[in-house]
N, CA, C and O atoms as CSV, one atom per row, in Angstrom:
chain,resi,resn,atom,element,x,y,z
A,1,MET,N,N,42.280,31.124,49.342
A,1,MET,CA,C,42.724,31.361,50.698
A,1,MET,C,C,41.597,32.076,51.437
A,1,MET,O,O,40.939,32.954,50.878
A,2,THR,N,N,41.377,31.697,52.697
A,2,THR,CA,C,40.373,32.363,53.518
A,2,THR,C,C,41.074,33.351,54.432
A,2,THR,O,O,41.978,32.997,55.189
A,3,LEU,N,N,40.633,34.600,54.343
A,3,LEU,CA,C,41.214,35.694,55.115
A,3,LEU,C,C,40.247,36.103,56.218
A,3,LEU,O,O,39.122,36.524,55.947
A,4,LEU,N,N,40.690,35.977,57.449
A,4,LEU,CA,C,39.906,36.444,58.595
A,4,LEU,C,C,40.298,37.890,58.840
A,4,LEU,O,O,41.457,38.174,59.141
A,5,LEU,N,N,39.352,38.802,58.716
A,5,LEU,CA,C,39.652,40.213,58.896
A,5,LEU,C,C,39.567,40.593,60.360
A,5,LEU,O,O,38.570,40.322,61.029
A,6,ASP,N,N,40.616,41.221,60.848
A,6,ASP,CA,C,40.567,41.788,62.187
A,6,ASP,C,C,39.557,42.935,62.149
A,6,ASP,O,O,39.281,43.484,61.083
A,7,THR,N,N,39.022,43.285,63.276
A,7,THR,CA,C,37.957,44.293,63.335
A,7,THR,C,C,38.340,45.578,62.627
A,7,THR,O,O,37.580,46.084,61.802
A,8,HIS,N,N,39.520,46.111,62.947
A,8,HIS,CA,C,39.904,47.390,62.337
A,8,HIS,C,C,40.104,47.264,60.832
A,8,HIS,O,O,39.827,48.212,60.097
A,9,VAL,N,N,40.572,46.128,60.365
A,9,VAL,CA,C,40.754,45.927,58.926
A,9,VAL,C,C,39.398,45.897,58.232
A,9,VAL,O,O,39.237,46.464,57.152
A,10,TRP,N,N,38.427,45.238,58.850
A,10,TRP,CA,C,37.073,45.221,58.289
A,10,TRP,C,C,36.520,46.644,58.203
A,10,TRP,O,O,35.974,47.048,57.177
A,11,LEU,N,N,36.670,47.396,59.293
A,11,LEU,CA,C,36.180,48.779,59.295
A,11,LEU,C,C,36.927,49.638,58.280
A,11,LEU,O,O,36.307,50.411,57.551
A,12,TRP,N,N,38.240,49.511,58.226
A,12,TRP,CA,C,39.022,50.278,57.249
A,12,TRP,C,C,38.568,49.952,55.837
A,12,TRP,O,O,38.427,50.852,55.010
A,13,SER,N,N,38.338,48.675,55.552
A,13,SER,CA,C,37.960,48.289,54.192
A,13,SER,C,C,36.661,48.956,53.750
A,13,SER,O,O,36.434,49.162,52.558
A,14,LEU,N,N,35.827,49.284,54.701
A,14,LEU,CA,C,34.541,49.905,54.394
A,14,LEU,C,C,34.554,51.425,54.534
A,14,LEU,O,O,33.874,52.124,53.782
A,15,LEU,N,N,35.325,51.938,55.492
A,15,LEU,CA,C,35.293,53.370,55.806
A,15,LEU,C,C,36.524,54.138,55.328
A,15,LEU,O,O,36.417,55.299,54.933
A,16,GLU,N,N,37.687,53.496,55.363
A,16,GLU,CA,C,38.949,54.156,55.024
A,16,GLU,C,C,39.870,53.190,54.279
A,16,GLU,O,O,40.942,52.850,54.779
A,17,PRO,N,N,39.465,52.748,53.097
A,17,PRO,CA,C,40.257,51.727,52.400
A,17,PRO,C,C,41.697,52.150,52.117
A,17,PRO,O,O,42.560,51.291,51.933
A,18,GLN,N,N,41.973,53.438,52.080
A,18,GLN,CA,C,43.342,53.916,51.842
A,18,GLN,C,C,44.280,53.528,52.991
A,18,GLN,O,O,45.497,53.546,52.810
A,19,ARG,N,N,43.754,53.185,54.143
A,19,ARG,CA,C,44.599,52.770,55.271
A,19,ARG,C,C,45.121,51.346,55.127
A,19,ARG,O,O,46.072,50.963,55.808
A,20,LEU,N,N,44.510,50.564,54.251
A,20,LEU,CA,C,44.949,49.186,54.040
A,20,LEU,C,C,46.247,49.154,53.249
A,20,LEU,O,O,46.474,49.981,52.365
A,21,SER,N,N,47.086,48.195,53.576
A,21,SER,CA,C,48.302,48.007,52.780
A,21,SER,C,C,47.909,47.527,51.389
A,21,SER,O,O,46.851,46.925,51.207
A,22,ALA,N,N,48.758,47.796,50.421
A,22,ALA,CA,C,48.495,47.343,49.050
A,22,ALA,C,C,48.380,45.820,49.018
A,22,ALA,O,O,47.540,45.267,48.308
A,23,ARG,N,N,49.217,45.163,49.781
A,23,ARG,CA,C,49.199,43.693,49.828
A,23,ARG,C,C,47.864,43.174,50.368
A,23,ARG,O,O,47.298,42.220,49.836
A,24,ALA,N,N,47.369,43.815,51.433
A,24,ALA,CA,C,46.083,43.402,52.003
A,24,ALA,C,C,44.949,43.684,51.026
A,24,ALA,O,O,44.067,42.847,50.836
A,25,ARG,N,N,44.971,44.858,50.408
A,25,ARG,CA,C,43.933,45.215,49.425
A,25,ARG,C,C,43.907,44.206,48.281
A,25,ARG,O,O,42.843,43.743,47.869
A,26,ASP,N,N,45.101,43.870,47.771
A,26,ASP,CA,C,45.185,42.903,46.672
A,26,ASP,C,C,44.628,41.538,47.098
A,26,ASP,O,O,43.863,40.917,46.359
A,27,ALA,N,N,45.010,41.084,48.271
A,27,ALA,CA,C,44.546,39.784,48.756
A,27,ALA,C,C,43.030,39.788,48.981
A,27,ALA,O,O,42.347,38.807,48.688
A,28,MET,N,N,42.521,40.894,49.499
A,28,MET,CA,C,41.089,40.977,49.800
A,28,MET,C,C,40.231,41.095,48.549
A,28,MET,O,O,39.052,40.740,48.574
A,29,THR,N,N,40.801,41.587,47.459
A,29,THR,CA,C,40.027,41.721,46.221
A,29,THR,C,C,40.296,40.576,45.241
A,29,THR,O,O,39.671,40.501,44.183
A,30,ASP,N,N,41.216,39.697,45.591
A,30,ASP,CA,C,41.505,38.534,44.753
A,30,ASP,C,C,40.258,37.643,44.713
A,30,ASP,O,O,39.742,37.262,45.764
A,31,PRO,N,N,39.770,37.309,43.519
A,31,PRO,CA,C,38.571,36.469,43.414
A,31,PRO,C,C,38.727,35.106,44.085
A,31,PRO,O,O,37.733,34.477,44.447
A,32,ALA,N,N,39.957,34.649,44.251
A,32,ALA,CA,C,40.185,33.356,44.897
A,32,ALA,C,C,40.115,33.440,46.421
A,32,ALA,O,O,40.076,32.410,47.094
A,33,SER,N,N,40.098,34.646,46.969
A,33,SER,CA,C,40.058,34.824,48.423
A,33,SER,C,C,38.626,34.805,48.935
A,33,SER,O,O,37.707,35.336,48.311
A,34,VAL,N,N,38.470,34.179,50.087
A,34,VAL,CA,C,37.207,34.203,50.814
A,34,VAL,C,C,37.433,35.103,52.020
A,34,VAL,O,O,38.384,34.901,52.775
A,35,LEU,N,N,36.569,36.090,52.206
A,35,LEU,CA,C,36.690,36.989,53.353
A,35,LEU,C,C,35.822,36.472,54.486
A,35,LEU,O,O,34.688,36.041,54.276
A,36,ALA,N,N,36.374,36.523,55.686
A,36,ALA,CA,C,35.666,36.011,56.855
A,36,ALA,C,C,35.721,37.022,57.987
A,36,ALA,O,O,36.606,37.877,58.044
A,37,LEU,N,N,34.752,36.901,58.888
A,37,LEU,CA,C,34.640,37.810,60.016
A,37,LEU,C,C,34.130,37.034,61.217
A,37,LEU,O,O,33.203,36.231,61.109
A,38,SER,N,N,34.738,37.280,62.341
A,38,SER,CA,C,34.286,36.661,63.592
A,38,SER,C,C,33.141,37.487,64.179
A,38,SER,O,O,33.135,38.709,64.030
A,39,PRO,N,N,32.183,36.856,64.835
A,39,PRO,CA,C,31.145,37.609,65.539
A,39,PRO,C,C,31.739,38.549,66.588
A,39,PRO,O,O,31.117,39.545,66.956
A,40,VAL,N,N,32.932,38.234,67.064
A,40,VAL,CA,C,33.609,39.094,68.029
A,40,VAL,C,C,33.857,40.475,67.414
A,40,VAL,O,O,33.819,41.484,68.119
A,41,SER,N,N,34.107,40.522,66.118
A,41,SER,CA,C,34.326,41.809,65.456
A,41,SER,C,C,33.060,42.665,65.449
A,41,SER,O,O,33.136,43.891,65.519
A,42,ILE,N,N,31.913,42.024,65.366
A,42,ILE,CA,C,30.651,42.773,65.447
A,42,ILE,C,C,30.514,43.368,66.846
A,42,ILE,O,O,30.184,44.544,66.998
A,43,TRP,N,N,30.769,42.551,67.863
A,43,TRP,CA,C,30.717,43.002,69.257
A,43,TRP,C,C,31.702,44.148,69.480
A,43,TRP,O,O,31.365,45.158,70.098
A,44,GLU,N,N,32.912,43.980,68.974
A,44,GLU,CA,C,33.940,45.005,69.156
A,44,GLU,C,C,33.565,46.297,68.422
A,44,GLU,O,O,33.821,47.389,68.927
A,45,THR,N,N,32.968,46.181,67.249
A,45,THR,CA,C,32.526,47.363,66.498
A,45,THR,C,C,31.446,48.111,67.265
A,45,THR,O,O,31.458,49.342,67.305
A,46,LEU,N,N,30.528,47.397,67.866
A,46,LEU,CA,C,29.488,48.043,68.674
A,46,LEU,C,C,30.100,48.766,69.877
A,46,LEU,O,O,29.657,49.856,70.238
A,47,LEU,N,N,31.113,48.164,70.492
A,47,LEU,CA,C,31.809,48.834,71.602
A,47,LEU,C,C,32.485,50.115,71.122
A,47,LEU,O,O,32.414,51.144,71.794
A,48,LEU,N,N,33.135,50.056,69.970
A,48,LEU,CA,C,33.782,51.254,69.421
A,48,LEU,C,C,32.762,52.358,69.150
A,48,LEU,O,O,33.022,53.530,69.419
A,49,ALA,N,N,31.617,51.984,68.624
A,49,ALA,CA,C,30.562,52.974,68.360
A,49,ALA,C,C,30.027,53.549,69.672
A,49,ALA,O,O,29.807,54.756,69.778
A,50,ASP,N,N,29.817,52.689,70.670
A,50,ASP,CA,C,29.335,53.155,71.979
A,50,ASP,C,C,30.295,54.157,72.600
A,50,ASP,O,O,29.873,55.079,73.298
A,51,ARG,N,N,31.589,53.976,72.344
A,51,ARG,CA,C,32.617,54.858,72.924
A,51,ARG,C,C,32.958,56.027,71.996
A,51,ARG,O,O,33.918,56.758,72.239
A,52,SER,N,N,32.172,56.196,70.942
A,52,SER,CA,C,32.357,57.278,69.957
A,52,SER,C,C,33.726,57.245,69.295
A,52,SER,O,O,34.273,58.290,68.944
A,53,ARG,N,N,34.280,56.054,69.123
A,53,ARG,CA,C,35.571,55.912,68.445
A,53,ARG,C,C,35.392,55.661,66.957
A,53,ARG,O,O,36.347,55.726,66.183
A,54,VAL,N,N,34.146,55.371,66.564
A,54,VAL,CA,C,33.800,55.222,65.155
A,54,VAL,C,C,32.354,55.682,65.000
A,54,VAL,O,O,31.501,55.390,65.838
A,55,ASP,N,N,32.094,56.408,63.909
A,55,ASP,CA,C,30.754,56.919,63.648
A,55,ASP,C,C,30.118,56.063,62.559
A,55,ASP,O,O,30.581,56.040,61.419
A,56,LEU,N,N,29.060,55.367,62.926
A,56,LEU,CA,C,28.376,54.476,61.993
A,56,LEU,C,C,26.936,54.945,61.848
A,56,LEU,O,O,26.075,54.620,62.666
A,57,ALA,N,N,26.691,55.709,60.802
A,57,ALA,CA,C,25.371,56.305,60.597
A,57,ALA,C,C,24.517,55.413,59.700
A,57,ALA,O,O,25.058,54.740,58.823
A,58,PRO,N,N,23.220,55.390,59.892
A,58,PRO,CA,C,22.451,56.210,60.829
A,58,PRO,C,C,22.534,55.715,62.273
A,58,PRO,O,O,22.361,56.495,63.209
A,59,ASP,N,N,22.798,54.428,62.452
A,59,ASP,CA,C,23.059,53.877,63.784
A,59,ASP,C,C,23.898,52.614,63.594
A,59,ASP,O,O,23.856,51.997,62.530
A,60,PRO,N,N,24.654,52.230,64.615
A,60,PRO,CA,C,25.590,51.102,64.458
A,60,PRO,C,C,24.925,49.786,64.038
A,60,PRO,O,O,25.483,49.050,63.224
A,61,TRP,N,N,23.765,49.487,64.571
A,61,TRP,CA,C,23.119,48.211,64.250
A,61,TRP,C,C,22.718,48.165,62.790
A,61,TRP,O,O,22.954,47.159,62.121
A,62,ARG,N,N,22.114,49.233,62.278
A,62,ARG,CA,C,21.701,49.284,60.876
A,62,ARG,C,C,22.934,49.296,59.965
A,62,ARG,O,O,22.951,48.624,58.933
A,63,TRP,N,N,23.967,50.062,60.350
A,63,TRP,CA,C,25.185,50.136,59.552
A,63,TRP,C,C,25.811,48.750,59.417
A,63,TRP,O,O,26.187,48.340,58.319
A,64,ILE,N,N,25.920,48.037,60.526
A,64,ILE,CA,C,26.524,46.698,60.508
A,64,ILE,C,C,25.699,45.748,59.655
A,64,ILE,O,O,26.252,45.008,58.842
A,65,ARG,N,N,24.391,45.761,59.829
A,65,ARG,CA,C,23.536,44.869,59.028
A,65,ARG,C,C,23.671,45.169,57.536
A,65,ARG,O,O,23.725,44.253,56.715
A,66,THR,N,N,23.725,46.450,57.191
A,66,THR,CA,C,23.883,46.836,55.790
A,66,THR,C,C,25.245,46.392,55.269
A,66,THR,O,O,25.345,45.854,54.166
A,67,ALA,N,N,26.290,46.615,56.058
A,67,ALA,CA,C,27.644,46.218,55.646
A,67,ALA,C,C,27.723,44.713,55.411
A,67,ALA,O,O,28.328,44.267,54.436
A,68,LEU,N,N,27.121,43.936,56.291
A,68,LEU,CA,C,27.154,42.484,56.141
A,68,LEU,C,C,26.311,42.015,54.958
A,68,LEU,O,O,26.622,40.999,54.336
A,69,ALA,N,N,25.254,42.747,54.650
A,69,ALA,CA,C,24.386,42.372,53.535
A,69,ALA,C,C,24.995,42.733,52.185
A,69,ALA,O,O,24.691,42.090,51.180
A,70,THR,N,N,25.853,43.758,52.150
A,70,THR,CA,C,26.385,44.221,50.869
A,70,THR,C,C,27.736,43.613,50.516
A,70,THR,O,O,28.162,43.676,49.363
A,71,ARG,N,N,28.408,43.032,51.490
A,71,ARG,CA,C,29.717,42.427,51.227
A,71,ARG,C,C,29.737,41.034,51.829
A,71,ARG,O,O,29.628,40.871,53.044
A,72,ALA,N,N,29.874,40.046,50.987
A,72,ALA,CA,C,29.840,38.662,51.463
A,72,ALA,C,C,30.985,38.389,52.435
A,72,ALA,O,O,32.156,38.584,52.109
A,73,MET,N,N,30.630,37.944,53.612
A,73,MET,CA,C,31.604,37.583,54.646
A,73,MET,C,C,31.231,36.212,55.195
A,73,MET,O,O,30.088,35.976,55.587
A,74,ARG,N,N,32.185,35.338,55.218
A,74,ARG,CA,C,31.939,34.041,55.848
A,74,ARG,C,C,32.011,34.235,57.361
A,74,ARG,O,O,32.903,34.914,57.869
A,75,GLU,N,N,31.083,33.645,58.056
A,75,GLU,CA,C,31.047,33.764,59.512
A,75,GLU,C,C,31.683,32.526,60.135
A,75,GLU,O,O,31.384,31.394,59.756
A,76,PHE,N,N,32.564,32.769,61.094
A,76,PHE,CA,C,33.148,31.685,61.874
A,76,PHE,C,C,32.688,31.868,63.313
A,76,PHE,O,O,33.311,32.603,64.079
A,77,PRO,N,N,31.595,31.199,63.683
A,77,PRO,CA,C,31.043,31.391,65.025
A,77,PRO,C,C,31.994,30.917,66.117
A,77,PRO,O,O,32.893,30.110,65.881
A,78,LEU,N,N,31.774,31.434,67.300
A,78,LEU,CA,C,32.531,30.986,68.464
A,78,LEU,C,C,32.123,29.557,68.789
A,78,LEU,O,O,30.943,29.210,68.765
A,79,THR,N,N,33.102,28.752,69.087
A,79,THR,CA,C,32.852,27.358,69.452
A,79,THR,C,C,33.582,27.071,70.756
A,79,THR,O,O,34.370,27.883,71.240
A,80,HIS,N,N,33.305,25.909,71.307
A,80,HIS,CA,C,34.019,25.514,72.524
A,80,HIS,C,C,35.519,25.430,72.267
A,80,HIS,O,O,36.320,25.843,73.106
A,81,GLU,N,N,35.900,24.897,71.110
A,81,GLU,CA,C,37.324,24.764,70.783
A,81,GLU,C,C,37.994,26.135,70.685
A,81,GLU,O,O,39.120,26.304,71.152
A,82,ILE,N,N,37.319,27.109,70.086
A,82,ILE,CA,C,37.874,28.462,69.997
A,82,ILE,C,C,38.029,29.050,71.398
A,82,ILE,O,O,39.041,29.681,71.699
A,83,ALA,N,N,37.033,28.845,72.249
A,83,ALA,CA,C,37.129,29.343,73.624
A,83,ALA,C,C,38.317,28.713,74.350
A,83,ALA,O,O,39.050,29.408,75.053
A,84,LEU,N,N,38.511,27.411,74.185
A,84,LEU,CA,C,39.648,26.736,74.808
A,84,LEU,C,C,40.973,27.279,74.274
A,84,LEU,O,O,41.882,27.579,75.048
A,85,ARG,N,N,41.077,27.404,72.959
A,85,ARG,CA,C,42.324,27.873,72.355
A,85,ARG,C,C,42.620,29.334,72.686
A,85,ARG,O,O,43.781,29.743,72.680
A,86,SER,N,N,41.597,30.116,72.971
A,86,SER,CA,C,41.811,31.542,73.258
A,86,SER,C,C,42.744,31.752,74.442
A,86,SER,O,O,43.412,32.782,74.537
A,87,ARG,N,N,42.789,30.788,75.333
A,87,ARG,CA,C,43.654,30.920,76.518
A,87,ARG,C,C,45.079,30.462,76.248
A,87,ARG,O,O,45.968,30.705,77.065
A,88,SER,N,N,45.315,29.802,75.113
A,88,SER,CA,C,46.680,29.344,74.822
A,88,SER,C,C,47.372,30.208,73.768
A,88,SER,O,O,48.546,29.993,73.468
A,89,VAL,N,N,46.667,31.167,73.212
A,89,VAL,CA,C,47.278,32.057,72.220
A,89,VAL,C,C,48.383,32.853,72.899
A,89,VAL,O,O,48.178,33.432,73.966
A,90,ARG,N,N,49.554,32.878,72.275
A,90,ARG,CA,C,50.689,33.594,72.868
A,90,ARG,C,C,50.662,35.067,72.457
A,90,ARG,O,O,51.219,35.469,71.435
A,91,LEU,N,N,49.988,35.851,73.300
A,91,LEU,CA,C,49.902,37.302,73.117
A,91,LEU,C,C,50.407,37.984,74.383
A,91,LEU,O,O,50.314,37.414,75.470
A,92,PRO,N,N,50.937,39.189,74.255
A,92,PRO,CA,C,51.483,39.882,75.425
A,92,PRO,C,C,50.418,40.557,76.297
A,92,PRO,O,O,50.751,41.283,77.234
A,93,HIS,N,N,49.144,40.319,75.993
A,93,HIS,CA,C,48.066,40.957,76.747
A,93,HIS,C,C,46.865,40.015,76.800
A,93,HIS,O,O,46.860,38.961,76.164
A,94,ASP,N,N,45.858,40.406,77.559
A,94,ASP,CA,C,44.671,39.563,77.707
A,94,ASP,C,C,43.438,40.121,77.016
A,94,ASP,O,O,42.319,39.787,77.406
A,95,ASP,N,N,43.608,40.958,76.003
A,95,ASP,CA,C,42.461,41.519,75.288
A,95,ASP,C,C,41.595,40.367,74.768
A,95,ASP,O,O,42.040,39.592,73.920
A,96,PRO,N,N,40.363,40.252,75.272
A,96,PRO,CA,C,39.535,39.105,74.871
A,96,PRO,C,C,39.212,39.085,73.381
A,96,PRO,O,O,39.159,38.008,72.786
A,97,ALA,N,N,38.996,40.235,72.768
A,97,ALA,CA,C,38.685,40.255,71.336
A,97,ALA,C,C,39.855,39.693,70.537
A,97,ALA,O,O,39.664,38.839,69.671
A,98,ASP,N,N,41.062,40.167,70.823
A,98,ASP,CA,C,42.242,39.664,70.109
A,98,ASP,C,C,42.418,38.171,70.323
A,98,ASP,O,O,42.744,37.442,69.386
A,99,ARG,N,N,42.205,37.712,71.545
A,99,ARG,CA,C,42.372,36.298,71.846
A,99,ARG,C,C,41.373,35.432,71.084
A,99,ARG,O,O,41.746,34.393,70.537
A,100,PHE,N,N,40.104,35.851,71.042
A,100,PHE,CA,C,39.090,35.069,70.324
A,100,PHE,C,C,39.325,35.111,68.815
A,100,PHE,O,O,39.158,34.100,68.134
A,101,ILE,N,N,39.710,36.267,68.294
A,101,ILE,CA,C,39.962,36.363,66.851
A,101,ILE,C,C,41.181,35.521,66.471
A,101,ILE,O,O,41.148,34.807,65.468
A,102,ALA,N,N,42.243,35.595,67.250
A,102,ALA,CA,C,43.433,34.778,66.982
A,102,ALA,C,C,43.109,33.293,67.101
A,102,ALA,O,O,43.554,32.494,66.277
A,103,ALA,N,N,42.341,32.918,68.115
A,103,ALA,CA,C,41.970,31.511,68.292
A,103,ALA,C,C,41.119,31.018,67.126
A,103,ALA,O,O,41.236,29.860,66.723
A,104,THR,N,N,40.270,31.875,66.584
A,104,THR,CA,C,39.474,31.511,65.408
A,104,THR,C,C,40.403,31.210,64.239
A,104,THR,O,O,40.213,30.226,63.524
A,105,ALA,N,N,41.410,32.063,64.047
A,105,ALA,CA,C,42.385,31.823,62.978
A,105,ALA,C,C,43.135,30.513,63.213
A,105,ALA,O,O,43.378,29.761,62.269
A,106,MET,N,N,43.500,30.237,64.457
A,106,MET,CA,C,44.216,28.995,64.784
A,106,MET,C,C,43.371,27.764,64.474
A,106,MET,O,O,43.802,26.861,63.757
A,107,VAL,N,N,42.167,27.745,65.023
A,107,VAL,CA,C,41.314,26.562,64.915
A,107,VAL,C,C,40.964,26.254,63.459
A,107,VAL,O,O,40.957,25.091,63.055
A,108,HIS,N,N,40.676,27.279,62.682
A,108,HIS,CA,C,40.238,27.068,61.302
A,108,HIS,C,C,41.368,27.219,60.276
A,108,HIS,O,O,41.139,27.136,59.069
A,109,LYS,N,N,42.599,27.444,60.777
A,109,LYS,CA,C,43.775,27.581,59.906
A,109,LYS,C,C,43.574,28.680,58.858
A,109,LYS,O,O,43.787,28.476,57.663
A,110,LEU,N,N,43.158,29.845,59.346
A,110,LEU,CA,C,42.900,31.011,58.506
A,110,LEU,C,C,44.084,31.957,58.561
A,110,LEU,O,O,44.896,31.896,59.485
A,111,THR,N,N,44.180,32.826,57.578
A,111,THR,CA,C,45.164,33.907,57.592
A,111,THR,C,C,44.477,35.139,58.141
A,111,THR,O,O,43.469,35.589,57.596
A,112,LEU,N,N,45.017,35.687,59.218
A,112,LEU,CA,C,44.449,36.875,59.845
A,112,LEU,C,C,45.046,38.119,59.207
A,112,LEU,O,O,46.266,38.276,59.163
A,113,VAL,N,N,44.184,39.007,58.712
A,113,VAL,CA,C,44.619,40.275,58.148
A,113,VAL,C,C,44.482,41.306,59.259
A,113,VAL,O,O,43.377,41.589,59.723
A,114,THR,N,N,45.617,41.867,59.683
A,114,THR,CA,C,45.617,42.779,60.822
A,114,THR,C,C,46.761,43.780,60.709
A,114,THR,O,O,47.752,43.542,60.018
A,115,ALA,N,N,46.603,44.890,61.395
A,115,ALA,CA,C,47.693,45.857,61.545
A,115,ALA,C,C,48.129,45.923,63.001
A,115,ALA,O,O,48.994,46.722,63.360
A,116,ASP,N,N,47.536,45.089,63.829
A,116,ASP,CA,C,47.832,45.059,65.256
A,116,ASP,C,C,49.188,44.374,65.476
A,116,ASP,O,O,49.353,43.193,65.172
A,117,ARG,N,N,50.146,45.128,66.003
A,117,ARG,CA,C,51.513,44.623,66.189
A,117,ARG,C,C,51.539,43.332,67.012
A,117,ARG,O,O,52.272,42.403,66.673
A,118,SER,N,N,50.753,43.262,68.083
A,118,SER,CA,C,50.744,42.055,68.918
A,118,SER,C,C,50.306,40.835,68.127
A,118,SER,O,O,50.869,39.752,68.284
A,119,LEU,N,N,49.308,41.009,67.283
A,119,LEU,CA,C,48.832,39.888,66.474
A,119,LEU,C,C,49.796,39.565,65.343
A,119,LEU,O,O,49.979,38.396,65.002
A,120,LEU,N,N,50.415,40.584,64.757
A,120,LEU,CA,C,51.390,40.346,63.688
A,120,LEU,C,C,52.570,39.528,64.193
A,120,LEU,O,O,53.163,38.762,63.433
A,121,GLU,N,N,52.912,39.680,65.452
A,121,GLU,CA,C,54.054,38.967,66.035
A,121,GLU,C,C,53.663,37.668,66.720
A,121,GLU,O,O,54.523,36.980,67.272
A,122,CYS,N,N,52.391,37.323,66.695
A,122,CYS,CA,C,51.921,36.098,67.352
A,122,CYS,C,C,52.418,34.885,66.567
A,122,CYS,O,O,52.120,34.752,65.380
A,123,PRO,N,N,53.171,34.006,67.218
A,123,PRO,CA,C,53.730,32.853,66.502
A,123,PRO,C,C,52.716,31.746,66.220
A,123,PRO,O,O,53.031,30.789,65.514
A,124,ASP,N,N,51.518,31.863,66.755
A,124,ASP,CA,C,50.531,30.791,66.656
A,124,ASP,C,C,49.642,30.860,65.422
A,124,ASP,O,O,48.895,29.922,65.143
A,125,ILE,N,N,49.715,31.968,64.676
A,125,ILE,CA,C,48.781,32.153,63.557
A,125,ILE,C,C,49.512,32.674,62.314
A,125,ILE,O,O,50.589,33.265,62.397
A,126,ARG,N,N,48.884,32.430,61.163
A,126,ARG,CA,C,49.358,33.034,59.910
A,126,ARG,C,C,48.753,34.423,59.826
A,126,ARG,O,O,47.564,34.609,60.082
A,127,VAL,N,N,49.578,35.399,59.464
A,127,VAL,CA,C,49.106,36.771,59.387
A,127,VAL,C,C,49.479,37.409,58.055
A,127,VAL,O,O,50.432,37.009,57.386
A,128,LEU,N,N,48.693,38.408,57.705
A,128,LEU,CA,C,48.968,39.249,56.540
A,128,LEU,C,C,48.862,40.676,57.042
A,128,LEU,O,O,47.801,41.079,57.519
A,129,PRO,N,N,49.945,41.460,56.947
A,129,PRO,CA,C,49.899,42.848,57.432
A,129,PRO,C,C,48.821,43.633,56.685
A,129,PRO,O,O,48.802,43.685,55.455
A,130,GLY,N,N,47.934,44.236,57.459
A,130,GLY,CA,C,46.786,44.923,56.872
A,130,GLY,C,C,46.923,46.410,56.742
A,130,GLY,O,O,46.107,47.044,56.072
A,131,GLY,N,N,47.921,46.990,57.355
A,131,GLY,CA,C,48.025,48.453,57.318
A,131,GLY,C,C,49.439,48.907,57.148
A,131,GLY,O,O,49.699,50.110,57.097
């Protein structure tokens, strides 16, 4: 199974793994699981660092590069189809990061690991509670 990690789940897995649900931890460490990350999560992580909502030492760019180099993550780049689907995702808000991440899960038929209530209740995607 391919698991698309929501931004906070990716960060928790690296910085605060105790915040992950046991079910998410088990799925993420299962040898049969492939972990994936959207480039949107990198963008969102940089925004969080810029706003001092997460401390990534020595600097966010180096931290992200190191994290990506030490833990295999499949990349699902943004495509025209993902951009189109992002506008049809049934979410109660217009957060662009959530829309692109959900659309990535839709287009590629991935399971999204998230603790975000809006995404957990989204009828358009398969989800696994992450927190």
